[in-house]
ZAMARGU-4260 file (C-alpha; in steps of 0.2 Angstrom, whole numbers, plus 5000, padded with zeros to 4 digits):
<rodrens>
0) 6827/5269/5422 | 6825/5280/5436 | 6835/5288/5448 | 6832/5288/5468 | 6818/5301/5472
5) 6817/5311/5487 | 6806/5303/5500 | 6794/5318/5500 | 6790/5316/5482 | 6785/5298/5485
10) 6773/5303/5499 | 6766/5318/5489 | 6763/5307/5473 | 6755/5294/5483 | 6743/5308/5491
15) 6739/5314/5474 | 6734/5299/5468 | 6723/5291/5484 | 6716/5307/5490 | 6710/5324/5484
20) 6721/5339/5479 | 6718/5348/5496 | 6732/5357/5504 | 6731/5345/5518 | 6736/5329/5508
25) 6746/5337/5493 | 6757/5352/5491 | 6755/5355/5472 | 6769/5368/5473 | 6781/5357/5483
30) 6780/5343/5470 | 6781/5354/5456 | 6798/5362/5464 | 6805/5343/5466 | 6801/5338/5448
35) 6809/5354/5442 | 6824/5349/5453 | 6827/5332/5445 | 6825/5338/5428 | 6842/5341/5422
40) 6841/5359/5415 | 6837/5374/5427 | 6829/5387/5422 | 6821/5380/5407 | 6808/5389/5397
45) 6791/5388/5406 | 6782/5390/5390 | 6792/5376/5379 | 6781/5366/5367 | 6797/5354/5367
50) 6790/5351/5348 | 6805/5349/5335 | 6793/5349/5321 | 6783/5361/5308 | 6768/5358/5301
55) 6768/5362/5282 | 6754/5366/5271 | 6754/5360/5253 | 6744/5370/5241 | 6743/5359/5225
60) 6735/5366/5210 | 6733/5353/5195 | 6719/5363/5186 | 6730/5365/5171 | 6731/5344/5170
65) 6719/5333/5163 | 6705/5331/5173 | 6704/5319/5189 | 6712/5313/5204 | 6731/5313/5205
70) 6742/5304/5219 | 6754/5317/5224 | 6772/5314/5233 | 6782/5326/5242 | 6802/5323/5245
75) 6815/5332/5254 | 6827/5329/5238 | 6826/5319/5221 | 6819/5303/5222 | 6832/5296/5212
80) 6844/5298/5225 | 6846/5285/5239 | 6847/5298/5253 | 6830/5307/5249 | 6817/5302/5260
85) 6797/5305/5256 | 6787/5318/5267 | 6771/5315/5262 | 6757/5309/5249 | 6741/5315/5245
90) 6726/5314/5234 | 6724/5329/5223 | 6710/5334/5212 | 6709/5352/5205 | 6716/5363/5218
95) 6719/5353/5236 | 6726/5359/5251 | 6734/5344/5264 | 6748/5345/5278 | 6762/5336/5283
100) 6775/5337/5297 | 6795/5340/5294 | 6809/5346/5306 | 6808/5364/5312 | 6827/5366/5310
105) 6825/5361/5290 | 6820/5375/5279 | 6825/5373/5261 | 6820/5383/5247 | 6813/5370/5238
110) 6805/5353/5240 | 6804/5339/5225 | 6785/5335/5221 | 6779/5321/5209 | 6761/5320/5203
115) 6754/5306/5195 | 6739/5294/5189 | 6745/5277/5184 | 6760/5279/5172 | 6756/5297/5167
120) 6765/5311/5177 | 6761/5328/5177 | 6771/5337/5188 | 6790/5331/5191 | 6801/5344/5199
125) 6805/5357/5214 | 6793/5368/5220 | 6794/5384/5231 | 6793/5381/5250 | 6791/5398/5260
130) 6786/5399/5278 | 6780/5381/5281 | 6770/5383/5263 | 6773/5372/5248 | 6766/5379/5234
135) 6764/5368/5217 | 6756/5372/5201 | 6755/5361/5186 | 6758/5367/5168 | 6747/5363/5154
140) 6756/5351/5141 | 6768/5344/5154 | 6762/5326/5155 | 6773/5313/5151 | 6771/5295/5151
145) 6783/5283/5163 | 6787/5264/5165 | 6789/5266/5184 | 6784/5281/5195 | 6800/5282/5206
150) 6799/5282/5224 | 6809/5284/5241 | 6809/5278/5259 | 6796/5287/5271 | 6805/5298/5285
155) 6809/5289/5302 | 6804/5298/5318 | 6809/5293/5335 | 6798/5292/5351 | 6808/5292/5367
160) 6801/5289/5383 | 6804/5291/5402 | 6793/5277/5412 | 6793/5286/5428 | 6780/5298/5428
165) 6773/5305/5439 | 6789/5303/5448 | 6805/5311/5441 | 6818/5300/5431 | 6835/5301/5426
170) 6830/5309/5409 | 6841/5298/5397 | 6825/5295/5386 | 6829/5276/5383 | 6816/5267/5393
175) 6807/5264/5378 | 6813/5270/5361 | 6802/5267/5345 | 6806/5273/5327 | 6790/5278/5318
180) 6786/5281/5301 | 6771/5282/5290 | 6769/5277/5271 | 6752/5282/5262 | 6746/5273/5247
185) 6730/5280/5238 | 6718/5268/5230 | 6721/5276/5213 | 6738/5269/5214 | 6734/5252/5223
190) 6718/5249/5216 | 6712/5243/5233 | 6709/5257/5246 | 6717/5273/5254 | 6729/5265/5264
195) 6740/5272/5279 | 6755/5260/5285 | 6761/5264/5301 | 6778/5256/5306 | 6783/5256/5323
200) 6800/5250/5327 | 6805/5245/5344 | 6822/5250/5347 | 6827/5250/5364 | 6820/5245/5382
205) 6830/5254/5396 | 6819/5250/5410 | 6817/5235/5423 | 6798/5234/5425 | 6785/5229/5413
210) 6779/5242/5401 | 6764/5243/5388 | 6761/5255/5373 | 6746/5261/5363 | 6743/5272/5349
215) 6731/5287/5349 | 6727/5292/5332 | 6722/5312/5336 | 6705/5317/5326 | 6703/5300/5317
220) 6685/5290/5322 | 6682/5273/5318 | 6669/5281/5305 | 6685/5286/5296 | 6693/5270/5293
225) 6688/5252/5291 | 6684/5243/5308 | 6699/5230/5306 | 6717/5234/5304 | 6729/5223/5297
230) 6748/5218/5302 | 6758/5215/5285 | 6773/5214/5296 | 6772/5207/5314 | 6786/5208/5324
235) 6780/5204/5341 | 6765/5195/5350 | 6757/5198/5368 | 6763/5191/5383 | 6752/5179/5393
240) 6756/5187/5411 | 6758/5205/5408 | 6760/5217/5424 | 6749/5229/5413 | 6732/5221/5406
245) 6731/5225/5388 | 6724/5211/5378 | 6729/5208/5360 | 6716/5218/5349 | 6718/5203/5334
250) 6715/5218/5323 | 6698/5226/5330 | 6702/5245/5330 | 6698/5251/5348 | 6695/5271/5355
255) 6700/5282/5367 | 6689/5289/5381 | 6682/5302/5369 | 6681/5290/5354 | 6696/5293/5343
260) 6704/5277/5338 | 6717/5270/5348 | 6726/5254/5345 | 6735/5244/5357 | 6755/5240/5352
265) 6760/5229/5364 | 6758/5223/5384 | 6776/5221/5388 | 6790/5230/5380 | 6804/5218/5386
270) 6793/5203/5379 | 6791/5213/5362 | 6808/5218/5359 | 6816/5201/5363 | 6805/5192/5352
275) 6797/5182/5366 | 6811/5179/5375 | 6807/5169/5393 | 6818/5164/5409 | 6822/5145/5413
280) 6804/5144/5419 | 6796/5147/5402 | 6784/5159/5411 | 6793/5176/5416 | 6801/5190/5404
285) 6820/5193/5409 | 6820/5212/5414 | 6834/5217/5408 | 6842/5232/5398 | 6838/5231/5379
290) 6850/5241/5368 | 6855/5255/5380 | 6871/5247/5387 | 6886/5239/5379 | 6898/5238/5393
295) 6907/5221/5397 | 6904/5222/5416 | 6887/5219/5421 | 6874/5205/5415 | 6859/5216/5415
300) 6860/5219/5398 | 6856/5212/5381 | 6858/5218/5362 | 6846/5212/5349 | 6841/5218/5333
305) 6825/5230/5334 | 6808/5223/5330 | 6796/5230/5319 | 6776/5229/5316 | 6766/5238/5302
310) 6749/5243/5306 | 6738/5246/5290 | 6723/5256/5290 | 6710/5259/5277 | 6703/5275/5275
315) 6684/5279/5270 | 6687/5298/5271 | 6699/5305/5259 | 6701/5322/5268 | 6706/5311/5285
320) 6716/5302/5273 | 6725/5318/5265 | 6726/5326/5283 | 6733/5314/5294 | 6752/5316/5298
325) 6765/5310/5311 | 6760/5323/5322 | 6743/5314/5324 | 6750/5298/5330 | 6749/5301/5350
330) 6760/5284/5354 | 6761/5283/5372 | 6769/5271/5385 | 6758/5264/5400 | 6768/5261/5417
335) 6761/5257/5434 | 6765/5266/5450 | 6756/5264/5467 | 6744/5251/5460 | 6740/5263/5445
340) 6742/5264/5427 | 6749/5281/5421 | 6749/5284/5402 | 6765/5294/5396 | 6762/5304/5381
345) 6774/5315/5371 | 6774/5334/5370 | 6757/5341/5362 | 6747/5327/5370 | 6754/5329/5389
350) 6737/5331/5396 | 6729/5317/5386 | 6721/5302/5396 | 6715/5290/5382 | 6713/5275/5392
355) 6715/5276/5411 | 6709/5290/5424 | 6724/5299/5434 | 6728/5315/5438 | 6736/5324/5422
360) 6753/5331/5421 | 6751/5351/5423 | 6770/5354/5424 | 6777/5357/5408 | 6791/5344/5410
365) 6792/5331/5396 | 6793/5313/5400 | 6794/5310/5382 | 6801/5318/5365 | 6797/5315/5347
370) 6813/5316/5337 | 6812/5320/5318 | 6826/5308/5313 | 6834/5291/5317 | 6839/5297/5335
375) 6855/5292/5343 | 6847/5290/5360 | 6859/5291/5377 | 6866/5277/5385 | 6859/5269/5401
380) 6859/5283/5415 | 6866/5297/5404 | 6856/5313/5404 | 6851/5318/5388 | 6859/5336/5393
385) 6864/5346/5408 | 6873/5362/5413 | 6883/5363/5428 | 6883/5380/5436 | 6898/5377/5448
390) 6910/5371/5434 | 6900/5382/5419 | 6901/5366/5409 | 6889/5357/5398 | 6885/5338/5400
395) 6875/5324/5395 | 6873/5315/5377 | 6869/5331/5369 | 6882/5346/5376 | 6890/5355/5362
400) 6885/5372/5369 | 6875/5383/5356 | 6869/5366/5347 | 6864/5359/5365 | 6849/5350/5372
405) 6851/5363/5387 | 6850/5378/5375 | 6834/5371/5366 | 6826/5369/5384 | 6830/5386/5390
410) 6824/5395/5374 | 6812/5386/5360 | 6815/5399/5349 | 6835/5397/5348 | 6838/5392/5330
415) 6855/5385/5333 | 6848/5375/5347 | 6833/5368/5338 | 6846/5358/5329 | 6854/5350/5346
420) 6848/5330/5341 | 6860/5332/5325 | 6876/5334/5338 | 6877/5319/5348 | 6894/5316/5361
425) 6900/5300/5353 | 6905/5291/5368 | 6889/5296/5377 | 6875/5290/5365 | 6870/5272/5358
430) 6877/5265/5341 | 6863/5269/5328 | 6850/5254/5329
</rodrens>
């Protein structure tokens, strides 16, 4: 939910949209200064990637095992443990290299790997993890037969958005909050297809205007997958009177301007999270805050159970199946401003224009973040972090000094501050949902 923006910003942004970028109509430097003034961290790292994840290369050598393809699962611990999360799945024949994503601040000495085909397991144990590289090598004679191959739940990542671009906002990053996880099932396991399930769990909508969302899958084209996706779990429908005109794709895979796969998720966030809630007229969606407030004074909020939809894609290309990671999921929201639709992308895709044409974001300020955890997002109107120079104090939802959002924003290489999302100020964040 945005805060009041200086009148100059309204005029400047309007000029940017409806006219040229000449000095007569739009002062880009002034606009940049205004956005930086609204952003809660002064002196932030201008070269910041705003990325909390590392890309891991898994080098898997199964040449010592009987010939053939194997499914390889990678975990952050023993899959027998309830707290373990699956990090990746790949298909390996001989020696294969594939990649996956994990938190940048997590660097264990080993990861747990299971390689199997049917009920035959050829690798089951820990292997060295060094400098974002996992090295796995099977041993001759280590094959064993099992009744069931143990598995674990996949890691969930949190996509958090400010809905105000190209304006500034209050930077509570709760205007739309989605939990996203990816599960892979190779054909050699399910006897059907190389399947990627993408679970999108809509956790919060902290905005009062209609918002939509889409998912661009980076580097994947319609030739790489089956032309239709399915939804084994469908938690929401499309609103018939949306302010942003996205139509239900009905399982048909769409594309971006430049040919990558793009799937529209929902055309109204309030309608989606509320299970299709309408007002007394039966036509309008209540524009209230969902899951961002708990105070007993206002009547402008509701608490609901997060809704989930699963998007199932069938991959034709084994290499693409192996290489896709959570970082390839460019999930973005769509917000309207001054009669135009703007896409709000996460870091790494901040300059993307997948569906609409508009001036790109040339300011290195994030309107969205991807957190490698089930993130405790701030309450409505609570900034994610701020430093008050007058009182030499850290404020906001993540204010624990050396583990604060502020310190991370100022220095992306600060190893302590890379852990900021693990240290919430309890009274300033919404209960886990």
